[in-house]
N, C-alpha and C positions, 0 to 999 in steps of 0.2 A: 425731205429737209432742203431748205433753200441753198442754193449754191453759194459756197462761201467766198466772201470777197478776198481780194489779194491783200497781202500786207504792203501798204504803200511805202516807197523810199520817200524820204521827206524832200521836197523842193521848196525852199522859202520862197513865198510871193513877197520880194522885197520891193518890188515897184508896181504893187498891185493897183488895178485901174478901178475907176469909179464906173458904176453902171451907168451906160447910155440907154435909155428906154424909148421904146417905138410904141406908139399907140396900136390899139387893135386894128384900126384902119391902115396901118403901116406907115403913119407919119411920124417922124422922128420928134421925140421931145428933148425939144431941148432937155516895276520891281527893280529895283537896282539889282542888276545881274552882274555876276562875276564874270571875269575875262574869260573869253572863249577858250575850251580845253582843246589841246592839240589831240585828243583822242576822238574828238568828233569831227567828222568831215564837214568842211563849210558847204551848206546846202546851195545848190545852183538856183538862178533865178528862173522862174516861170516866165516865159516869154510873151509879153504882151505889147509889144512895140507897134506904134502906129494907131493906137486907139485914142479917141478923144474923152477926156473926162466931161460928163455933163453936170457940172456942179449944181447943187440945189441953190434955188434964191431964198429959201427959207430955213433958218436953223431950227434943229429939233427942240422941242420944249425943255428938254433936259441939258442942252447946250447952252449954259448961261452966259457965256461970253462970245457965242456965236462964231467959234473958230473950227467948228467941225470934229471937235475932240470932245468926248465925255469921260471924265476921269473917274475911277472907281472910288467909292466911298472909303472902302477899305483895301487899298493897294497892298500887294504882296512885295515886301521888299526883303532883299538878301538871298533871293531863291537862287538855287542852282539846280541845273538840269540833272535828274537822276540817271546814272549809269549803271545801277545795280541790275542783276539777273535774277530775279525771284524764281522759285520753282516753276517748270513750264506749265502752263494750262492753256490748252488749245482755245477754250473759250473764256471771255471776261467782258460780258456784255449783258444788257437788257433792252427791252423794246418798249417804245412809246407807241401805242396803237391810237392814231388820231384820225378822225374822218373829216370829210371835207365839210366846210360851213357855208361858204359863200364865194362869189367871184366879184372883183371890182378892180378898176384901173386905178389902184392906190399902191403905194410903197412907203410905209411910215419910216423906213430906214433911208432910203435914197431920196424921196420927195416928201418929207415930213410936213405936214399941214397944208399940202396941196394936193386935194382930191382930184382925180382925174388925169393926173399928169403923166402918170406911167401907162405902160401897156397892161393888159389885162392880167390879173394874177388870181390863181387859185388858192384860197386860204383853207388851211387846216387847224385844229386845235381851238385856239380862242375864238368865240363867237363874235367878238367885238371889234376884232382887227380892222382898222382903216386909217387914212392918211393921217389922223391925229392921234393915234395910239401911242402911249408911254408906258413905262413899267408901271406906273400906279394904276392907269386906265385898264390894262391888261390884268392885273391882280384883282381888280373889282368885277372883271367880266366872268362868263361862264366858258366851259370847255367842252369840246366834243371828244376829247381824249379819254381813254378808259379810266386813267387815273385822276381823280378830281383835282389833285394837286398839281397838275401839269396844265397851267394856263398860259403856256408859251405859244407864241404865234409862229407858224411854219407857213411859208407860201412859195409858189414856184409860177412860171408863166403858164397860163391856161393852153391846154391842148384844144385845137380846133379841128373840126371836120366839116369841109364845105362851108367854112365860116362861122359853125356853131360850135359852142363848147361842149366838149366830152369830158365828164368830170369821173374821177376814180370812185368806185362804189365801196362802201364800208370802211372798217378801220385799216388804214395804211400803215405799213411797216416803217418806222423810223428807228433805227438802231442806235444805241449809245454804248460805245464800244472804247476799248484802250487802243490808242494809236501808237502807244510807246510800248517798248519792250517790258519796262518795269511797271507792269499794270498795277501794281501797289501803291503807285505815286500819284495815280489819277485822283483829282478833287473835284467836288461839284462845281457847275459854273457860278460864277459870281452874278447875283441878282443885276437884272438888267443888261446883261451883255448882249450884244446884236452883231451880226455880220452877214455878209454876202458871200455866197460861194460860187465861183465862176463869173462868167459875164456873158450877157446877150450879144456882145460884140466880138466875141472869140471866134477865130477861124476854125474850120473843121480840123486842121492840124494842131492847132492850140487846144482844142477840145480833146483831141486823142492824147496828146502828152500831158494834159492837165493831171497833176498828183492826185487828184480826186477821182479820176476816171477808174471805174471799176470793170464793168462789162458793156458800157454804152447802152445802146438801145438793143432790147432782146424782145423777139417774137418767135414763138414757136421753137425750133432748134437753132435759129440764128443769133448769134451773140456778136458782141464787139462790133456793133454797128455805130458808126460815127452819126449818121442820120438816120432818121425814121426810115424802115424799109419800105419799098414802095407796095409790096405784097406780103400776106402773112397767112398762115392756114386759116380758113374759115371753119371753126369748131367752137363749141360752147365753152371749152376751157382754155382757150387761147386768148391772150391778151397782149397788149404792148406794154413793156416794162422797162424801166431805166433803174440804175443804182449809181449813186455819186456820194463820195465822202467829203466831208468837211474838214478842215485844218484842226488840230487839236492841241496846239500849244499856244499859250496866251503870254503877253508881254508883262501880265502882272499889275498894270497900272490904267489901261484904258478899257472902257466899255464900248467905245466906238472911236473911230479915227475918220479923217475927211474922205479917204477912199473906201471905207467901211470893210476893209480887208487887212491892212498893214499891222493891226494889234494881234492878228492870229497869224500862226505859221503852221506849215506841215512839219513833221518831224524830219530830223536830218539822220543819216546812217553813220553810226560810230565807226570811225576808220578801223579797218581790218576785221569787222564783224558784219553781221546781218542785222544787228540791233538797231532799233529805231529809238532816237533820243532827241528830246526837244533842244533847239539850238539856244546858245548862251542869251541871245537877244530876246527869246520867247520861253523863259524857263519853266513855266508852270503848265504842268499836264492836265488837261480836261477831258472830258469825254469827247470821243471822236463820233459826230453825228453821220449816219449814213441813211440817205433818202433811198427807200426801195418802193417806188411807185408803180401802181398796175392801172392801166387804161383800158376800158371796155370797149376796144375796137380790134378788128381783124379784118382779113379778107383784102380787098383793095385799100391801099392806105396812100394813095398817089395825091389825095386831097387833104391829107392830115399833115398839119404843122404846128407850130407854137405861136402863141401871139406875140412872142418876141422874134420870130423868124423860122429858118430851119431848124432841125434837130440839134444841130451842134451849137445853138444859142441857149440850151438848157442851162440853167442856174437855179438858185434858190436862196431863200432868205430865213434866218433864225433870229427870234427876239425871245430871250428867256424871261419867263414869268413863273417858274416853278416855285411851289411852296419849298423853301430851303430845306426844311427838316425832311419832306418827303424825298426829294432829289438826294439828299446825303444818304437817307437809308438805302435806296436803289443803287447808289454808286458804291457804297462801302460793301453791300451784301453781295452785289452781282458782279462789279468791275473789279474792285480791289479783291474780293472773295473768289475770283476765278471761276465764275459760274456762267451758264447760258441761260438766262431768265426771260420768262414772258413779261407782260405788263404788271403782273403782281410781284415780280421780283421772285419767282419760283422757277427752279430748274428741275424738270421732270426726272432728270438721269440722277439727280441728287437730293432726293425727297427727305434725307435726313437733314439738309441744310435749312429746311423751312423755307418761308417766304417772308419778304421784307413788307408787304402790304397784306391786308386782311381780304376776305372775300368781296369787299366793296371797293377795292383797290386804294384803300386809305390806310394810314399808320394805325397799327393795332393800339 
């Protein structure tokens, strides 16, 4: 069984930065919430001072007024963070197993409509993702995820060895978990939600202290590395891995914001407890995505780096294009239901619960 992730204490990214992208060559490119409850500790800011925001010169197609904000069609109003403590269940998750589809120096969130402006990215899931992708175009596309209903786009900086791409092989593990103690309060992503997790401009210390940091770079028995280890055991079953968690609390209003991060937050810690609760500013609990990526490299890794720079520049993007009914079925059955599910929504330790999807990974 995979090593379990830590439960992150929430650090609200209140001053989240826009991603500054580097080309592969190394060239820089250019819900009405209630008042905060005194029972919830105010989340500390994640420190990203000194970074320059590389604003896009082109607005996203869905950003009709060009201000960098995309408002949800159906915002959540009057939401309050849940402070309930349901019966303890160690697991409340399912997997989205998605394979790599292509690489391209595009980023439809940070640089929409500007092909080639980003550093090189490795795309998983939707087969059509490019600089011009929108919610509608992704929904019309195909997917390399096991569940046909998951047409979401997932991407991260390409791993390079001696300047050549090294791509993960086969379906990668993308967990959908409860990031809050009240796992019964988690609801599906709103259609078209998108965000960036981390930053290519973060320092090694910022990467280490990031609320999404789980075990850093892993290789063999070496864990919690901030940068890619220089050496790794040369064996057939040894790969370079990284795990990183996304924020799971939504402001209930925006599908995107100018920095591509501030509409999302990590949970906060309820004062006097170890409970994770969404802050009042971001009261809507959504699934917490966790990337668990495996790269087929070992041995001498001194020439291995990311297209965005050193290992601590790791970050990733998510653009939701799930079929709403399929996502709801998985969230309700596995996350809200307190199960540890595979991509079918089936928990082998609780066969009596059945599966959310059929043998073709579709709604029955």
